[in-house]
PASEBA-1860 file (N, C-alpha, C; in nm, 3 decimals):
! residues 162
1> MLCMKCGM> 1.528/8.752/4.257/1.611/8.867/4.241/1.641/8.880/4.085 ~ 1.611/8.991/4.025/1.633/9.040/3.898/1.756/9.094/3.869 ~ 1.831/9.032/3.766/1.953/9.079/3.734/1.951/9.195/3.638 ~ 2.021/9.275/3.691/2.024/9.424/3.608/2.099/9.421/3.473 ~ 2.163/9.319/3.452/2.217/9.307/3.309/2.155/9.245/3.216 ~ 2.077/9.120/3.247/2.010/9.044/3.158/1.851/9.024/3.187 ~ 1.808/9.079/3.296/1.686/9.077/3.353/1.627/8.958/3.393 ~ 1.688/8.844/3.388/1.639/8.721/3.437/1.623/8.716/3.583
9> DNINNTSG> 1.506/8.638/3.629/1.468/8.643/3.759/1.535/8.515/3.828 ~ 1.639/8.552/3.912/1.713/8.437/3.992/1.638/8.394/4.118 ~ 1.544/8.346/4.122/1.454/8.296/4.216/1.537/8.187/4.299 ~ 1.531/8.211/4.446/1.609/8.121/4.554/1.754/8.111/4.523 ~ 1.819/8.205/4.454/1.963/8.207/4.409/2.020/8.308/4.525 ~ 2.120/8.237/4.597/2.179/8.306/4.708/2.329/8.325/4.683 ~ 2.367/8.312/4.572/2.510/8.312/4.525/2.553/8.451/4.509 ~ 2.474/8.556/4.476/2.520/8.700/4.459/2.531/8.703/4.323
17> YCLYCNAK> 2.541/8.598/4.226/2.566/8.621/4.092/2.445/8.568/4.023 ~ 2.411/8.601/3.889/2.306/8.572/3.806/2.338/8.421/3.759 ~ 2.241/8.336/3.758/2.268/8.199/3.724/2.256/8.203/3.557 ~ 2.217/8.295/3.499/2.196/8.288/3.354/2.348/8.366/3.288 ~ 2.380/8.484/3.345/2.485/8.543/3.272/2.618/8.565/3.365 ~ 2.584/8.535/3.491/2.687/8.530/3.579/2.736/8.679/3.631 ~ 2.649/8.763/3.603/2.657/8.918/3.640/2.625/8.929/3.787 ~ 2.691/9.024/3.865/2.683/9.031/3.995/2.532/9.093/4.031
25> LPPTSFYN> 2.460/9.037/4.117/2.327/9.076/4.139/2.304/9.186/4.235 ~ 2.229/9.287/4.230/2.217/9.394/4.322/2.190/9.355/4.456 ~ 2.234/9.422/4.569/2.196/9.372/4.695/2.058/9.368/4.729 ~ 2.013/9.275/4.802/1.876/9.255/4.842/1.806/9.361/4.881 ~ 1.859/9.448/4.964/1.798/9.574/4.998/1.749/9.671/4.885 ~ 1.843/9.669/4.771/1.802/9.744/4.674/1.692/9.674/4.590 ~ 1.675/9.551/4.585/1.555/9.496/4.511/1.452/9.502/4.590 ~ 1.444/9.493/4.728/1.332/9.514/4.804/1.271/9.654/4.799
33> AIQTPKQE> 1.358/9.767/4.767/1.310/9.899/4.779/1.259/9.940/4.644 ~ 1.273/9.852/4.531/1.211/9.898/4.408/1.120/9.788/4.352 ~ 1.097/9.676/4.414/1.024/9.584/4.384/0.883/9.619/4.350 ~ 0.813/9.695/4.439/0.673/9.691/4.430/0.647/9.856/4.400 ~ 0.564/9.879/4.298/0.544/10.014/4.257/0.481/10.100/4.374 ~ 0.404/10.039/4.464/0.332/10.097/4.570/0.444/10.176/4.646 ~ 0.568/10.126/4.665/0.670/10.187/4.744/0.753/10.300/4.673 ~ 0.707/10.331/4.563/0.784/10.435/4.489/0.785/10.588/4.542
41> TGRMDDVK> 0.678/10.605/4.631/0.644/10.746/4.700/0.659/10.717/4.842 ~ 0.676/10.590/4.893/0.666/10.573/5.046/0.774/10.646/5.140 ~ 0.904/10.640/5.085/0.992/10.710/5.167/0.982/10.854/5.158 ~ 0.929/10.906/5.039/0.920/11.038/5.030/0.793/11.091/5.128 ~ 0.702/11.011/5.126/0.571/11.026/5.212/0.617/11.039/5.345 ~ 0.713/10.947/5.388/0.756/10.931/5.546/0.817/11.081/5.568 ~ 0.920/11.111/5.476/0.995/11.248/5.493/0.900/11.361/5.496 ~ 0.787/11.361/5.437/0.687/11.469/5.435/0.641/11.466/5.547
49> KYCDSMKA> 0.571/11.367/5.614/0.522/11.349/5.737/0.606/11.402/5.867 ~ 0.733/11.365/5.863/0.820/11.427/5.956/0.854/11.558/5.946 ~ 0.850/11.622/5.823/0.881/11.753/5.780/0.753/11.830/5.844 ~ 0.634/11.774/5.803/0.514/11.861/5.845/0.481/11.835/6.001 ~ 0.520/11.739/6.057/0.513/11.733/6.205/0.617/11.821/6.272 ~ 0.748/11.844/6.224/0.839/11.923/6.280/0.798/12.082/6.256 ~ 0.727/12.121/6.142/0.686/12.254/6.116/0.563/12.276/6.217 ~ 0.492/12.189/6.256/0.380/12.201/6.345/0.404/12.183/6.488
57> GAITKEVF> 0.533/12.163/6.508/0.597/12.141/6.656/0.544/12.029/6.721 ~ 0.477/11.927/6.644/0.439/11.790/6.707/0.544/11.705/6.749 ~ 0.673/11.731/6.689/0.787/11.645/6.717/0.895/11.723/6.772 ~ 1.011/11.679/6.851/1.118/11.754/6.865/1.214/11.759/6.763 ~ 1.302/11.852/6.777/1.432/11.873/6.673/1.507/11.733/6.694 ~ 1.526/11.664/6.817/1.599/11.567/6.834/1.561/11.435/6.737 ~ 1.431/11.416/6.758/1.349/11.302/6.680/1.342/11.330/6.530 ~ 1.324/11.454/6.502/1.346/11.486/6.356/1.469/11.479/6.295
65> GNFISSTY> 1.562/11.515/6.373/1.717/11.509/6.320/1.741/11.350/6.300 ~ 1.719/11.282/6.404/1.730/11.133/6.401/1.690/11.065/6.296 ~ 1.537/11.103/6.248/1.487/11.062/6.142/1.557/11.092/6.015 ~ 1.586/11.221/5.994/1.643/11.277/5.878/1.786/11.178/5.861 ~ 1.866/11.184/5.978/1.985/11.145/5.971/1.985/10.982/5.938 ~ 1.906/10.915/5.990/1.906/10.747/5.958/1.838/10.740/5.808 ~ 1.744/10.823/5.786/1.700/10.796/5.635/1.831/10.832/5.544 ~ 1.903/10.936/5.583/2.018/10.970/5.477/2.108/10.858/5.487
73> YHLVDLSS> 2.153/10.814/5.595/2.241/10.698/5.602/2.194/10.568/5.528 ~ 2.072/10.554/5.551/2.006/10.426/5.480/2.008/10.424/5.325 ~ 1.991/10.556/5.287/1.965/10.581/5.139/2.126/10.589/5.086 ~ 2.226/10.626/5.143/2.361/10.610/5.123/2.413/10.463/5.103 ~ 2.364/10.388/5.205/2.391/10.248/5.174/2.339/10.187/5.056 ~ 2.193/10.215/5.036/2.152/10.171/4.904/2.230/10.227/4.782 ~ 2.257/10.355/4.782/2.321/10.411/4.670/2.461/10.331/4.629 ~ 2.516/10.316/4.750/2.640/10.232/4.737/2.646/10.106/4.656
81> GIYETVDT> 2.535/10.020/4.701/2.498/9.895/4.617/2.476/9.933/4.487 ~ 2.403/10.029/4.447/2.343/10.059/4.329/2.489/10.103/4.234 ~ 2.565/10.188/4.292/2.678/10.235/4.230/2.778/10.119/4.204 ~ 2.780/10.030/4.276/2.896/9.925/4.267/2.820/9.830/4.160 ~ 2.682/9.804/4.150/2.634/9.723/4.048/2.647/9.768/3.914 ~ 2.607/9.896/3.914/2.641/9.976/3.787/2.767/9.973/3.732 ~ 2.884/9.991/3.818/3.011/10.004/3.783/3.068/9.865/3.743 ~ 3.025/9.757/3.818/3.084/9.642/3.798/3.037/9.557/3.673
89> ENYLESAQ> 2.924/9.597/3.643/2.847/9.539/3.515/2.828/9.621/3.390 ~ 2.917/9.725/3.399/2.881/9.804/3.285/2.756/9.842/3.242 ~ 2.664/9.852/3.320/2.545/9.878/3.291/2.499/10.005/3.235 ~ 2.588/10.118/3.254/2.585/10.243/3.216/2.575/10.221/3.039 ~ 2.658/10.137/2.988/2.666/10.126/2.842/2.523/10.095/2.777 ~ 2.451/9.995/2.854/2.333/9.952/2.792/2.201/10.038/2.831 ~ 2.224/10.135/2.926/2.102/10.179/2.979/2.140/10.316/3.019 ~ 2.212/10.414/2.953/2.268/10.525/3.001/2.150/10.625/3.041
97> DEVNAGYE> 2.030/10.638/2.982/1.941/10.733/3.024/1.882/10.676/3.180 ~ 1.867/10.545/3.185/1.807/10.503/3.325/1.909/10.525/3.429 ~ 2.036/10.503/3.382/2.142/10.522/3.502/2.167/10.660/3.539 ~ 2.159/10.762/3.444/2.174/10.896/3.461/2.060/10.951/3.563 ~ 1.949/10.923/3.508/1.836/10.962/3.577/1.807/10.890/3.739 ~ 1.861/10.788/3.752/1.868/10.717/3.881/1.974/10.788/3.963 ~ 2.093/10.813/3.894/2.207/10.874/3.970/2.164/11.019/4.008 ~ 2.101/11.082/3.933/2.061/11.229/3.966/1.959/11.237/4.042
105> GMQLWEGG> 1.879/11.146/4.057/1.754/11.136/4.167/1.819/11.108/4.304 ~ 1.926/10.994/4.295/1.986/10.983/4.438/2.063/11.101/4.476 ~ 2.120/11.162/4.395/2.206/11.273/4.434/2.118/11.395/4.483 ~ 2.006/11.413/4.428/1.912/11.516/4.484/1.834/11.460/4.608 ~ 1.815/11.330/4.632/1.772/11.279/4.753/1.865/11.303/4.880 ~ 1.991/11.287/4.842/2.100/11.302/4.933/2.110/11.445/4.965 ~ 2.099/11.531/4.858/2.123/11.678/4.890/2.006/11.733/4.954 ~ 1.896/11.689/4.929/1.759/11.717/4.992/1.769/11.713/5.146
113> LTEIYLYV> 1.797/11.581/5.168/1.817/11.542/5.298/1.918/11.607/5.401 ~ 2.017/11.642/5.327/2.137/11.732/5.378/2.077/11.870/5.415 ~ 1.999/11.917/5.308/1.949/12.056/5.332/1.850/12.055/5.434 ~ 1.758/11.970/5.457/1.673/11.959/5.548/1.713/11.958/5.698 ~ 1.837/11.891/5.694/1.900/11.871/5.836/1.953/11.980/5.868 ~ 1.988/12.086/5.770/2.026/12.217/5.829/1.927/12.290/5.936 ~ 1.820/12.264/5.917/1.718/12.322/5.996/1.747/12.278/6.135 ~ 1.785/12.176/6.169/1.819/12.140/6.307/1.922/12.205/6.365
121> EDDDISHI> 2.033/12.247/6.278/2.126/12.331/6.332/2.098/12.467/6.333 ~ 2.016/12.551/6.263/2.007/12.676/6.245/1.852/12.725/6.271 ~ 1.746/12.641/6.269/1.597/12.686/6.286/1.557/12.757/6.174 ~ 1.625/12.763/6.060/1.564/12.821/5.945/1.486/12.748/5.878 ~ 1.343/12.742/5.871/1.240/12.680/5.819/1.238/12.651/5.677 ~ 1.308/12.743/5.626/1.332/12.734/5.461/1.403/12.607/5.417 ~ 1.503/12.567/5.523/1.570/12.441/5.478/1.485/12.330/5.437 ~ 1.361/12.308/5.511/1.275/12.199/5.529/1.188/12.204/5.404
129> DNGFSMIQ> 1.147/12.322/5.340/1.086/12.321/5.233/1.179/12.310/5.095 ~ 1.298/12.364/5.127/1.385/12.371/5.004/1.441/12.229/4.980 ~ 1.485/12.153/5.093/1.530/12.012/5.080/1.410/11.922/5.040 ~ 1.285/11.934/5.089/1.183/11.849/5.040/1.161/11.878/4.895 ~ 1.174/11.984/4.848/1.160/12.012/4.700/1.268/11.943/4.629 ~ 1.370/11.952/4.667/1.481/11.856/4.606/1.469/11.710/4.614 ~ 1.405/11.675/4.722/1.358/11.517/4.727/1.245/11.494/4.638 ~ 1.162/11.567/4.633/1.052/11.540/4.509/1.097/11.538/4.380
137> KGNELINR> 1.195/11.631/4.331/1.249/11.620/4.202/1.348/11.503/4.187 ~ 1.405/11.449/4.291/1.493/11.318/4.281/1.402/11.211/4.292 ~ 1.278/11.222/4.357/1.202/11.092/4.342/1.124/11.077/4.205 ~ 1.115/11.197/4.144/1.054/11.186/4.001/1.161/11.127/3.905 ~ 1.283/11.164/3.924/1.385/11.109/3.843/1.425/10.950/3.870 ~ 1.398/10.916/3.988/1.422/10.757/4.037/1.304/10.685/3.979 ~ 1.182/10.757/3.995/1.060/10.679/3.919/1.071/10.682/3.766 ~ 1.141/10.776/3.720/1.161/10.795/3.572/1.282/10.686/3.545
145> AMFLNREQ> 1.369/10.653/3.624/1.468/10.539/3.590/1.420/10.424/3.608 ~ 1.327/10.383/3.696/1.240/10.247/3.718/1.154/10.251/3.586 ~ 1.092/10.347/3.539/1.008/10.335/3.433/1.071/10.298/3.297 ~ 1.198/10.366/3.273/1.295/10.330/3.167/1.329/10.182/3.164 ~ 1.361/10.157/3.296/1.420/10.000/3.328/1.301/9.916/3.290 ~ 1.185/9.933/3.308/1.061/9.847/3.289/1.043/9.843/3.145 ~ 1.044/9.957/3.087/1.025/9.996/2.927/1.130/9.910/2.871 ~ 1.250/9.927/2.900/1.349/9.843/2.825/1.315/9.681/2.847
153> RNTEGIVG> 1.286/9.639/2.945/1.286/9.505/2.978/1.163/9.443/2.895 ~ 1.043/9.522/2.887/0.932/9.500/2.796/0.979/9.509/2.651 ~ 1.048/9.603/2.623/1.096/9.596/2.473/1.179/9.484/2.429 ~ 1.252/9.442/2.530/1.358/9.335/2.498/1.280/9.196/2.526 ~ 1.176/9.201/2.558/1.082/9.066/2.599/1.165/9.006/2.710 ~ 1.231/9.060/2.814/1.294/8.998/2.924/1.191/8.999/3.034 ~ 1.143/8.896/3.041/1.025/8.863/3.139/1.036/8.707/3.216 ~ 1.131/8.640/3.149/1.154/8.491/3.167/1.227/8.492/3.325
161> TL> 1.201/8.365/3.369/1.289/8.319/3.496/1.347/8.188/3.492 ~ 1.466/8.183/3.572/1.526/8.045/3.562/1.459/7.967/3.616
END
């Protein structure tokens, strides 16, 4: 588990706090979601598949609505952990561009899923397209935040482990 404050890898640390600087560590679910670059578009790809399937009539509105709703609540849970970590560790002070891009990306994701869900309520297909467009923009910003995080760690030479 990488510490968002100092960047040290807290291997096998279950205390919830960095062994190096004592900062609160992000939730495991957050770390798992961003650890592997291959996962950077995975959730967006899943949403795209469900949107395409709904538009093609291959799934029911109930299945579609359940997927969009569960994805929304899962991301809200992840976001809560991220907001808490940033707030409690004053991470905004040291990485303002990264945090702002990440926050805006998360807001666009949540707004996009909300927009897509409107289709379930009123059958207006434009909600799917407009919502997915918001998600794409949000995903770009989240990827930007992750790039800035990696860039800052490389610049500072933070690659060590405890």
